C-alpha positions as CSV (number, residue, x, y, z in Angstrom):
1,X,-11.4,-2.6,-18.1
2,X,-11.9,-6.1,-19.6
3,X,-13.7,-9.0,-17.9
4,X,-10.5,-10.6,-16.9
5,X,-9.3,-7.3,-15.4
6,X,-12.3,-6.7,-13.1
7,X,-12.2,-10.4,-12.1
8,X,-8.6,-10.0,-11.1
9,X,-9.4,-6.9,-9.2
10,X,-12.3,-8.6,-7.5
11,X,-10.0,-11.4,-6.4
12,X,-7.4,-8.9,-5.1
13,X,-10.2,-7.0,-3.3
14,X,-11.4,-10.1,-1.6
15,X,-7.9,-11.0,-0.5
16,X,-7.2,-7.5,0.8
17,X,-10.4,-7.7,2.9
18,X,-9.4,-11.1,4.2
19,X,-6.0,-9.7,5.2
20,X,-7.6,-6.8,7.0
21,X,-6.6,-4.2,4.5
22,X,-10.0,-2.5,4.4
23,X,-8.9,0.7,2.7
24,X,-7.2,-1.1,-0.1
25,X,-10.1,-3.5,-0.4
26,X,-12.5,-0.5,-0.9
27,X,-10.3,1.0,-3.6
28,X,-10.3,-2.3,-5.5
29,X,-14.0,-2.9,-5.2
30,X,-14.6,0.6,-6.5
31,X,-12.6,-0.2,-9.6
32,X,-14.5,-3.5,-10.0
33,X,-18.0,-2.0,-9.8
34,X,-17.0,0.9,-12.2
35,X,-16.4,-1.8,-14.8
36,X,-20.0,-3.0,-14.6
37,X,-19.7,-6.7,-13.7
38,X,-22.3,-8.9,-15.3
39,X,-22.9,-10.9,-12.0
40,X,-24.2,-9.8,-8.7
41,X,-21.5,-11.3,-6.5
42,X,-19.0,-8.5,-6.7
43,X,-21.8,-6.0,-5.7
44,X,-22.7,-8.2,-2.7
45,X,-19.1,-8.5,-1.6
46,X,-18.5,-4.7,-2.0
47,X,-21.7,-4.1,0.1
48,X,-20.6,-6.5,2.8
49,X,-17.1,-5.0,3.0
50,X,-18.5,-1.4,3.3
51,X,-21.1,-2.5,5.9
52,X,-18.5,-4.2,8.0
53,X,-16.2,-1.2,7.9
54,X,-19.0,1.2,8.8
55,X,-20.0,-1.0,11.8
56,X,-16.4,-1.1,13.0
57,X,-16.1,2.7,12.8
58,X,-19.1,3.3,15.0
59,X,-16.9,3.1,18.1
60,X,-14.5,5.6,16.6
61,X,-17.3,8.0,16.0
62,X,-18.3,7.7,19.7
63,X,-14.7,8.3,20.7
64,X,-14.5,11.5,18.6
65,X,-17.7,12.7,20.1
66,X,-16.5,12.2,23.6
67,X,-13.2,14.0,23.0
68,X,-15.1,16.9,21.4
69,X,-17.5,17.1,24.3
70,X,-14.5,17.1,26.7
71,X,-13.2,20.2,24.8
72,X,-16.5,21.9,25.0
73,X,-17.2,21.6,21.3
74,X,-20.5,20.4,19.8
75,X,-20.1,17.4,17.6
76,X,-21.2,19.1,14.4
77,X,-18.7,21.9,15.0
78,X,-15.8,19.5,15.8
79,X,-13.5,19.1,12.7
80,X,-12.3,15.5,13.6
81,X,-15.8,14.2,14.2
82,X,-17.2,16.0,11.1
83,X,-14.6,14.4,8.8
84,X,-15.2,11.0,10.4
85,X,-19.0,11.4,10.1
86,X,-18.8,12.5,6.4
87,X,-16.6,9.5,5.6
88,X,-19.0,7.0,7.2
89,X,-22.0,8.6,5.6
90,X,-20.4,8.3,2.2
91,X,-19.4,4.7,2.9
92,X,-23.0,3.9,3.9
93,X,-24.4,5.4,0.6
94,X,-21.9,3.3,-1.3
95,X,-23.2,0.2,0.5
96,X,-26.7,1.2,-0.6
97,X,-25.6,1.5,-4.2
98,X,-23.8,-1.8,-4.1
99,X,-26.8,-3.6,-2.6
100,X,-29.2,-2.2,-5.2
101,X,-26.7,-3.3,-7.9
102,X,-26.7,-6.8,-6.6
103,X,-30.5,-6.9,-6.5
104,X,-30.6,-6.4,-10.3
105,X,-29.1,-9.9,-10.7
106,X,-30.8,-11.7,-7.8
107,X,-33.9,-10.3,-6.2
108,X,-35.2,-13.6,-4.9
109,X,-32.7,-13.9,-2.0
110,X,-33.9,-13.2,1.5
111,X,-30.4,-12.3,2.7
112,X,-29.9,-9.8,-0.1
113,X,-33.2,-8.1,0.6
114,X,-32.3,-7.8,4.3
115,X,-28.9,-6.4,3.4
116,X,-30.5,-3.7,1.3
117,X,-33.0,-2.9,4.0
118,X,-30.2,-2.6,6.6
119,X,-28.2,-0.3,4.2
120,X,-31.2,2.0,3.6
121,X,-31.9,2.3,7.3
122,X,-28.3,3.2,7.9
123,X,-28.7,6.3,5.7
124,X,-32.0,7.3,7.3
125,X,-34.3,6.0,4.6
126,X,-36.6,4.0,6.8
127,X,-39.5,4.4,4.4
128,X,-37.6,2.7,1.5
129,X,-36.1,0.1,3.8
130,X,-39.5,-1.2,4.8
131,X,-40.4,-2.3,1.3
132,X,-37.2,-4.5,1.1
133,X,-37.9,-5.8,4.6
134,X,-41.4,-6.7,3.7
135,X,-40.1,-8.5,0.6
136,X,-37.7,-10.5,2.7
137,X,-40.6,-11.5,5.0
138,X,-42.6,-12.7,2.0
139,X,-39.7,-14.8,0.8
140,X,-39.3,-16.3,4.2
141,X,-36.3,-16.7,6.5
142,X,-33.9,-19.4,5.3
143,X,-32.2,-19.7,8.7
144,X,-32.3,-18.6,12.4
145,X,-29.7,-16.0,11.3
146,X,-32.3,-14.5,8.9
147,X,-35.0,-14.7,11.5
148,X,-32.8,-12.6,13.9
149,X,-32.1,-10.0,11.2
150,X,-35.9,-9.7,10.4
151,X,-36.7,-9.4,14.1
152,X,-34.1,-6.7,14.6
153,X,-35.3,-4.7,11.6
154,X,-39.0,-5.1,12.6
155,X,-38.2,-3.7,16.1
156,X,-36.3,-0.8,14.4
157,X,-39.3,-0.2,12.0
158,X,-41.9,-0.1,14.7
159,X,-44.6,2.3,13.6
160,X,-44.0,2.1,9.8
161,X,-46.7,0.6,7.6
162,X,-47.8,-2.7,8.8
163,X,-44.5,-3.3,10.6
164,X,-46.4,-3.3,13.9
165,X,-48.6,-6.2,12.8
166,X,-45.6,-8.2,11.5
167,X,-43.8,-7.6,14.8
168,X,-46.7,-8.8,16.8
169,X,-47.0,-11.9,14.7
170,X,-43.3,-12.6,15.2
171,X,-43.7,-12.2,18.9
172,X,-46.7,-14.5,18.9
173,X,-44.7,-17.1,17.1
174,X,-41.9,-16.7,19.6
175,X,-44.3,-17.2,22.5
176,X,-45.6,-20.3,20.9
177,X,-42.1,-21.7,20.6
178,X,-41.4,-20.8,24.2
179,X,-44.5,-22.8,25.2
180,X,-43.5,-25.8,23.2
181,X,-40.0,-25.9,24.6
182,X,-41.2,-25.5,28.2
183,X,-43.6,-28.4,27.5
184,X,-40.7,-30.5,26.2
185,X,-39.0,-30.1,29.5
186,X,-41.6,-32.3,31.1
187,X,-42.3,-35.0,28.5
188,X,-44.9,-37.7,28.9
189,X,-43.7,-41.1,30.2
190,X,-44.0,-42.7,26.7
191,X,-42.2,-39.8,24.9
192,X,-38.6,-40.1,23.7
193,X,-36.3,-37.8,25.7
194,X,-35.1,-34.8,23.5
195,X,-31.5,-34.6,22.5
196,X,-29.8,-32.5,25.2
197,X,-27.4,-30.7,22.8
198,X,-30.1,-29.8,20.4
199,X,-32.4,-28.6,23.3
200,X,-29.6,-26.4,24.7
201,X,-28.9,-24.9,21.3
202,X,-32.6,-24.2,20.7
203,X,-32.7,-22.5,24.1
204,X,-29.8,-20.3,23.2
205,X,-31.5,-19.3,19.9
206,X,-34.8,-18.8,21.6
207,X,-33.6,-16.6,24.4
208,X,-31.5,-14.5,22.0
209,X,-34.5,-14.0,19.7
210,X,-36.4,-12.8,22.8
211,X,-33.8,-10.2,23.5
212,X,-33.9,-8.9,19.9
213,X,-37.7,-8.7,19.9
214,X,-37.8,-7.0,23.2
215,X,-40.1,-7.9,26.1
216,X,-42.7,-6.0,28.0
217,X,-42.4,-4.0,31.2
218,X,-42.9,-5.7,33.6
219,X,-41.9,-9.0,31.9
220,X,-44.7,-11.4,31.0
221,X,-45.2,-14.6,33.0
222,X,-44.1,-16.6,30.0
223,X,-40.7,-14.8,30.0
224,X,-40.3,-15.7,33.7
225,X,-41.3,-19.3,32.9
226,X,-38.6,-19.4,30.2
227,X,-35.9,-18.2,32.7
228,X,-37.1,-20.8,35.2
229,X,-36.9,-23.6,32.5
230,X,-33.4,-22.6,31.5
231,X,-32.2,-22.3,35.1
232,X,-33.4,-25.9,35.6
233,X,-31.3,-26.9,32.6
234,X,-28.3,-25.2,34.2
235,X,-28.9,-27.2,37.4
236,X,-29.1,-30.4,35.4
237,X,-25.9,-29.6,33.3
238,X,-23.7,-27.5,35.6
239,X,-20.6,-27.7,33.4
240,X,-22.4,-26.9,30.1
241,X,-21.5,-23.4,28.7
242,X,-24.4,-23.0,26.3
243,X,-26.9,-23.8,29.1
244,X,-25.4,-20.9,31.1
245,X,-25.4,-18.8,28.0
246,X,-29.1,-19.3,27.4
247,X,-29.9,-18.7,31.1
248,X,-27.9,-15.4,31.0
249,X,-29.8,-14.2,28.0
250,X,-33.1,-15.1,29.6
251,X,-32.1,-13.2,32.8
252,X,-31.3,-10.1,30.7
253,X,-34.7,-10.4,29.1
254,X,-36.5,-10.1,32.5
255,X,-34.1,-7.4,33.8
256,X,-32.1,-9.5,36.2
257,X,-28.8,-8.0,35.2
258,X,-26.7,-9.1,38.1
259,X,-27.8,-12.7,37.7
260,X,-27.3,-12.4,33.9
261,X,-23.7,-11.2,34.4
262,X,-22.9,-14.1,36.7
263,X,-24.4,-16.7,34.3
264,X,-22.8,-15.2,31.2
265,X,-19.4,-15.0,32.9
266,X,-19.6,-18.6,33.9
267,X,-20.6,-19.5,30.3
268,X,-17.6,-17.6,28.9
269,X,-15.2,-19.1,31.4
270,X,-16.5,-22.7,30.8
271,X,-16.0,-22.2,27.1
272,X,-12.3,-21.3,27.7
273,X,-11.9,-24.4,29.8
274,X,-13.4,-26.8,27.3
275,X,-12.5,-25.5,23.8
276,X,-12.7,-28.9,22.0
277,X,-16.3,-29.4,23.1
278,X,-17.1,-25.8,22.0
279,X,-15.8,-26.4,18.5
280,X,-18.6,-28.9,17.8
281,X,-21.3,-26.2,18.4
282,X,-23.1,-24.3,15.6
283,X,-21.9,-20.9,14.3
284,X,-25.0,-19.3,15.8
285,X,-24.1,-20.4,19.3
286,X,-20.5,-19.3,18.9
287,X,-21.8,-15.9,17.7
288,X,-24.1,-15.8,20.8
289,X,-21.0,-16.4,23.0
290,X,-19.3,-13.3,21.3
291,X,-22.4,-11.2,22.1
292,X,-22.4,-12.4,25.7
293,X,-18.8,-11.5,26.1
294,X,-19.4,-8.1,24.7
295,X,-22.3,-7.6,27.2
296,X,-20.0,-8.6,30.0
297,X,-17.5,-5.8,29.0
298,X,-20.3,-3.2,28.4
299,X,-23.7,-4.0,29.8
300,X,-25.2,-0.9,27.9
301,X,-24.2,-2.4,24.5
302,X,-23.5,-3.4,21.9
303,X,-26.7,-4.3,20.2
304,X,-27.1,-7.8,18.8
305,X,-26.3,-7.7,15.1
306,X,-27.1,-11.1,13.5
307,X,-24.2,-12.6,11.8
308,X,-21.7,-10.1,13.2
309,X,-19.4,-11.0,16.1
310,X,-18.4,-7.9,18.1
311,X,-14.7,-7.4,18.8
312,X,-13.6,-8.5,22.3
313,X,-10.6,-7.3,24.3
314,X,-9.3,-10.6,25.6
315,X,-7.5,-8.8,28.4
316,X,-10.6,-7.3,29.8
317,X,-12.4,-10.6,29.4
318,X,-9.8,-12.4,31.5
319,X,-10.3,-9.8,34.2
320,X,-14.0,-10.4,34.2
321,X,-13.4,-14.1,34.4
322,X,-11.0,-13.5,37.3
323,X,-13.6,-11.5,39.3
324,X,-16.0,-14.4,39.0
325,X,-13.4,-17.0,40.1
326,X,-12.5,-14.8,43.0
327,X,-16.1,-14.4,44.0
328,X,-16.5,-18.2,44.0
329,X,-13.4,-18.6,46.2
330,X,-11.0,-19.8,43.5
331,X,-8.4,-17.3,44.5
332,X,-5.4,-19.0,42.8
333,X,-7.3,-19.4,39.5
334,X,-8.2,-15.8,39.7
335,X,-4.6,-14.8,40.2
336,X,-3.6,-16.8,37.2
337,X,-6.2,-15.0,35.1
338,X,-5.2,-11.6,36.4
339,X,-1.6,-12.4,35.5
340,X,-2.6,-13.5,31.9
341,X,-4.6,-10.3,31.5
342,X,-1.7,-8.1,32.8
343,X,0.7,-9.9,30.4
344,X,-1.2,-8.5,27.5
345,X,-0.5,-4.9,28.7
346,X,3.2,-5.1,29.5
347,X,6.3,-7.2,29.2
348,X,7.9,-7.4,32.6
349,X,11.1,-9.3,31.9
350,X,12.0,-9.1,28.2
351,X,14.6,-11.8,27.8
352,X,16.2,-10.6,24.6
353,X,15.3,-9.0,21.2
354,X,13.5,-11.1,18.6
355,X,12.0,-10.9,15.1
356,X,8.6,-12.2,13.9
357,X,8.2,-14.8,11.2
358,X,4.9,-16.5,10.3
359,X,3.5,-16.4,13.8
360,X,6.8,-17.2,15.6
361,X,9.2,-15.1,17.6
362,X,12.7,-15.8,16.3
363,X,15.4,-15.7,19.0
364,X,19.2,-16.2,18.8
365,X,20.6,-17.5,22.1
366,X,24.1,-18.9,22.8
367,X,24.8,-20.1,19.3
368,X,21.3,-21.6,18.6
369,X,18.1,-20.3,17.1
370,X,14.6,-20.7,18.6
371,X,11.2,-20.2,17.2
372,X,8.7,-19.4,20.0
373,X,4.9,-19.3,19.3
374,X,3.8,-15.7,19.0
375,X,1.0,-16.2,21.6
376,X,3.7,-16.6,24.3
377,X,4.1,-13.2,26.0
378,X,6.9,-14.0,28.4
379,X,9.6,-16.6,28.3
380,X,13.1,-17.4,29.4
381,X,15.7,-19.8,28.1
382,X,17.1,-22.2,30.7
383,X,19.8,-24.7,29.7
384,X,18.6,-24.6,26.1
385,X,14.9,-25.0,27.0
386,X,12.3,-22.2,26.5
387,X,10.3,-21.9,29.7
388,X,7.4,-19.7,30.8
389,X,8.0,-17.8,34.1
390,X,6.5,-19.4,37.2
391,X,3.4,-17.6,38.2
392,X,3.4,-19.1,41.6
393,X,6.8,-17.5,42.3
394,X,5.3,-14.1,41.6
395,X,2.7,-14.3,44.3
396,X,4.6,-16.2,47.1
397,X,8.1,-16.4,48.5
398,X,8.5,-19.6,50.4
399,X,11.0,-19.5,53.3
400,X,13.3,-22.5,53.2
401,X,13.4,-24.3,56.6
402,X,16.8,-23.9,58.4
403,X,17.4,-27.7,58.5
404,X,16.9,-27.9,54.7
405,X,19.4,-25.1,54.2
406,X,22.0,-26.8,56.5
407,X,21.4,-30.1,54.7
408,X,22.1,-28.6,51.3
409,X,25.2,-26.8,52.6
410,X,26.5,-30.2,53.8
411,X,25.9,-31.8,50.4
412,X,27.7,-28.9,48.8
413,X,30.7,-29.4,51.0
414,X,30.7,-33.1,50.3
415,X,30.5,-32.5,46.5
416,X,27.2,-34.2,46.2
417,X,25.0,-31.1,45.4
418,X,25.4,-31.2,41.7
419,X,23.1,-34.2,41.2
420,X,20.4,-32.7,43.4
421,X,20.7,-29.4,41.5
422,X,20.5,-31.2,38.1
423,X,17.3,-33.0,39.3
424,X,15.7,-29.7,40.3
425,X,16.6,-28.2,36.9
426,X,15.1,-31.1,35.1
427,X,11.9,-30.8,37.1
428,X,11.7,-27.1,36.5
429,X,12.1,-27.6,32.7
430,X,9.3,-30.2,32.6
431,X,7.0,-28.0,34.6
432,X,7.5,-24.7,32.7
433,X,8.7,-25.7,29.2
434,X,6.8,-23.9,26.5
435,X,5.1,-26.1,24.0
436,X,5.4,-25.7,20.2
437,X,9.0,-24.3,20.3
438,X,11.3,-25.1,17.3
439,X,15.1,-25.2,17.7
440,X,17.9,-25.3,15.1
441,X,21.6,-24.7,14.9
442,X,21.3,-22.2,12.0
443,X,18.7,-19.7,11.0
444,X,18.0,-21.2,7.5
445,X,17.1,-24.6,9.0
446,X,14.8,-23.0,11.5
447,X,12.9,-21.0,8.9
448,X,12.7,-24.0,6.6
449,X,11.1,-26.1,9.4
450,X,8.5,-23.4,9.9
451,X,7.8,-23.2,6.1
452,X,7.3,-26.9,6.0
453,X,4.3,-26.8,8.3
454,X,0.9,-27.3,6.8
455,X,-1.2,-24.1,6.4
456,X,-3.0,-23.4,9.7
457,X,-0.9,-25.6,11.8
458,X,0.8,-22.7,13.5
């Protein structure tokens, strides 16, 4: 295979990974590495792809093990689990080989040393992993992301070599940072007040690092003081999602699980209510939000993996938000959330058949063509307008007063009801019209209008 050939395969492999075609991506990366590229990047990409797939398959392995146990079969004697385990193990060894290949070209990168250490730990070579982790510590963390990865590996390497000493030094640094930020909460009169956004983001990173490092039982007074400081921040900024996020992590750190669930649910819900503000936050905070939501859905896991956002079932998340709203007395908001969650599981009133095209549902109705955003689960077309169903009508049936019914009958007999009915129809369309719908008289024009949109605008 020539240089141009493996580069073309590398591009195709990266595109397949971006498209979610993981099996195809692995095949192409295998062909690329077999050609012996003269740069480390293909090796790093191949390792990252394999590691991502292995992490995603962890849940499948647990599912197989559960099914085998239900059948009364030990995991190692269960054919389905054995095949899955063998595939994942082979994949993890491939990640090790790819990581070691990348190190031949660039051994001075902390992230690459950490990737190799993680890969070796995954195949059970903790002894070899420690040498790469130690090299990463010597190179120094380039970001909070690297610090979290180092902390997680040190916790996992407890008892190997001088990992205990390194872990204790990292914990001592963390305690010092906690003391500094608590002191910043009460500045001297002449001091400049710290930036609130930066302070909140630092709190999120600090509490999350504390979770990765692991506290003592019972929690130290300093960990309690950190929780108190973050709770005071929540009191000062009641509508700030990251503040609730930091408080939730701090509560987990001291074992206050019920309080943590309430705080993290509030943080998650606030984020959904104020998406534009959330977009300005750092990637680390957005990842922390993903970990918080995963905790809400399963308090026993998953573990915090730096740089990796766990997959979240949005339907279950909406149910968790609804419980919180109901507990706070916001019954109608809770009902709306329950309805949105249920819509993800079933379609109650399918209006008609439709095809998909570039994120839209293409519908033909009464001689016209409609493109409805794919995120809209339910809709109905009223007088040429695509409308969402009224949620309020699903929960209440209002009885019309007798005098109103008699008045409407009188208008009907007098021939004056048509204008009133038209007004009601107009109001309904304005209230329930779905945004982002495209309409055309023929299919070609409709598809052309979708194609003309800038990439990402859908």
